[in-house]
C-alpha positions in Angstrom: -2.4 -30.6 -11.3 0.4 -31.5 -13.7 4.0 -30.6 -13.0 5.5 -27.8 -15.1 8.0 -28.7 -17.7 11.7 -28.2 -16.9 12.7 -24.6 -17.2 9.1 -23.4 -17.2 7.5 -21.4 -14.3 5.4 -23.5 -11.9 1.8 -22.4 -11.4 1.7 -20.8 -7.9 -0.9 -21.9 -5.4 -4.1 -20.2 -6.3 -3.0 -19.6 -9.9 -2.2 -16.1 -11.2 -4.7 -14.4 -8.9 -3.1 -16.0 -5.9 0.4 -14.9 -7.0 -0.9 -11.3 -7.6 -2.4 -11.2 -4.1 0.7 -12.7 -2.6 2.9 -10.0 -4.2 0.6 -7.3 -3.1 0.1 -8.5 0.5 3.2 -10.4 1.3 5.9 -9.3 -1.1 9.0 -10.3 1.0 7.8 -13.9 1.5 6.7 -14.2 -2.1 10.1 -13.1 -3.4 11.6 -16.0 -1.4 9.4 -18.4 -3.4 10.0 -16.7 -6.7 13.8 -16.7 -6.3 14.0 -20.5 -6.4 11.3 -21.1 -9.1 12.5 -22.4 -12.5 11.5 -20.0 -15.2 12.4 -18.8 -18.7 12.1 -15.3 -20.1 9.9 -16.6 -22.9 7.6 -18.3 -20.4 7.3 -15.2 -18.2 6.5 -13.0 -21.2 3.8 -15.4 -22.3 2.1 -16.2 -19.0 2.7 -13.0 -17.0 4.0 -9.9 -18.8 1.9 -10.0 -22.0 -1.5 -10.2 -20.2 -0.8 -8.0 -17.3 1.0 -5.2 -19.1 -2.0 -4.9 -21.4 -4.3 -3.9 -18.5 -3.2 -0.2 -18.2 -3.2 0.5 -21.9 -6.6 -1.2 -22.4 -8.1 0.5 -19.4 -6.9 3.9 -20.6 -8.3 3.4 -24.1 -11.7 2.2 -22.8 -11.8 5.0 -20.3 -11.1 7.7 -22.9 -13.7 6.3 -25.3 -16.4 5.7 -22.6 -16.0 9.0 -20.9 -15.4 11.0 -24.1 -11.9 12.1 -23.3 -10.8 14.0 -20.2 -11.2 17.4 -18.5 -8.2 19.5 -17.7 -8.5 22.9 -16.1 -12.2 23.1 -17.1 -11.5 22.2 -20.7 -12.6 18.9 -22.2 -10.1 17.1 -24.5 -11.5 14.5 -26.9 -8.8 12.5 -28.7 -9.9 10.7 -31.9 -10.5 7.0 -31.9 -7.3 6.3 -33.9 -5.3 8.5 -31.5 -6.5 6.5 -28.5 -5.9 3.1 -30.1 -2.5 4.1 -31.6 -1.3 5.6 -28.3 -2.4 2.5 -26.4 -0.7 0.1 -28.7 2.5 2.1 -28.6 2.4 2.2 -24.8 1.9 -1.5 -24.6 4.7 -2.4 -27.0 7.1 0.0 -25.3 6.3 -1.5 -21.9 7.1 -5.0 -23.3 10.4 -3.8 -24.7 11.2 -1.7 -21.6 10.7 -4.7 -19.3 13.4 -6.6 -21.1 15.8 -3.7 -21.3 15.4 -2.9 -17.5 16.2 -6.6 -16.8 19.4 -6.3 -18.9 20.5 -3.2 -16.9 19.9 -5.0 -13.6 21.8 -8.1 -14.8 24.8 -6.1 -16.2 25.0 -4.0 -13.0 24.8 -7.0 -10.6 28.5 -7.7 -10.3 29.2 -4.1 -9.3 27.1 -4.7 -6.2 28.5 -8.2 -5.5 25.5 -9.8 -7.2 25.2 -12.7 -9.6 24.9 -12.5 -13.4 21.5 -14.0 -14.3 19.3 -12.4 -16.9 16.5 -14.8 -16.1 16.5 -13.8 -12.4 16.6 -10.1 -13.4 13.7 -10.6 -15.7 11.7 -12.3 -13.0 12.4 -9.3 -10.7 11.2 -6.8 -13.3 8.2 -8.9 -14.5 6.8 -9.6 -11.0 7.6 -6.2 -9.5 5.6 -4.6 -12.3 2.5 -6.4 -11.1 1.1 -3.6 -8.9 1.6 -0.9 -11.5 -0.2 -3.0 -14.2 -3.0 -4.2 -11.9 -3.6 -0.7 -10.4 -3.5 0.6 -14.0 -7.0 -0.8 -14.4 -8.1 2.4 -12.5 -7.3 4.3 -15.7 -10.8 3.3 -16.7 -11.6 6.5 -14.8 -9.7 9.3 -16.5 -7.9 11.7 -14.2 -9.3 10.3 -10.9 -7.8 6.8 -11.7 -4.4 8.2 -12.5 -3.6 8.9 -8.9 -4.3 5.3 -7.9 -2.3 4.1 -10.9 0.6 6.3 -9.7 0.4 4.8 -6.3 0.5 1.3 -7.9 3.7 2.4 -9.7 5.3 3.5 -6.4 4.4 0.1 -4.8 6.0 -1.7 -7.7 9.2 0.2 -7.0 9.0 -0.8 -3.3 8.6 -4.5 -4.0 11.4 -4.3 -6.5 13.6 -2.9 -3.8 12.6 -5.8 -1.5 13.3 -8.4 -4.2 16.6 -7.0 -5.5 19.0 -8.7 -3.0 16.9 -11.9 -3.0 16.9 -12.5 -6.7 20.2 -11.0 -7.7 22.1 -12.1 -4.6 23.6 -8.6 -4.2 25.2 -7.2 -1.1 22.3 -5.9 1.1 24.6 -3.0 2.2 24.7 -1.7 -1.4 21.0 -2.4 -2.1 20.0 1.3 -1.9 22.7 2.4 -4.4 21.8 -0.5 -6.7 18.1 0.4 -6.4 19.0 4.1 -7.1 20.5 3.1 -10.4 17.5 1.1 -11.4 15.2 3.9 -10.3 17.0 6.3 -12.6 16.7 4.0 -15.6 13.0 3.3 -14.8 12.2 7.0 -14.7 14.0 7.6 -18.0 12.0 4.7 -19.6 8.8 6.1 -18.2 9.5 9.5 -19.8 10.4 7.8 -23.2 7.3 5.6 -23.1 4.9 8.5 -22.4 6.6 10.8 -24.9 6.5 8.3 -27.7 2.9 7.1 -27.0 1.7 10.7 -26.9 3.5 11.4 -30.2 1.8 8.4 -31.7 -1.5 9.6 -30.5 -0.9 13.0 -32.2 -0.3 11.2 -35.5 -3.6 9.3 -35.1 -5.7 12.3 -35.6 -6.7 15.7 -34.1 -7.9 16.3 -30.5 -11.2 18.1 -30.2 -11.2 20.7 -27.5 -14.4 22.2 -26.1 
């Protein structure tokens, strides 16, 4: 296996699948490895964020098309094809933007919690901690039922972000809970914005048939 170029992330043992399993099963130990890995924001976007962040949006779109919409309180809602595709693309693009913005927030706030300024480390934290949410987002292939599993994946992402925060940002462990609380608040706000905008885009794509 060839060595990675300077400044580029090294391929973990087992490749991307091995890294995903390590994050899911042994997050604390995996953060110790990630903390010392050379990386660039561009490289992480290309090799990690772009492919994985596409999973939930693609799964949701395929699920809605394959299962002819979703049922809510006994009523079936069938979005148009353009609505599904438009909403999925909007969600994907906003996730890509939100990943960077959350990293900026983490980096800017780091000195307040005795941490170190490093946008790259902050981006590594956001990119890798998002893995469970994106991978579990594949369960959106099953409308409604899969949403619960995807939600649990999101909660696990927050948990491993909490574990990685002092390791990557070198922040004071005693202030970790407060630091995490700030990040959680920003994450919830971003989640609301992403869902609101993607639903509005879906509405523009065409009418929803109800029957």
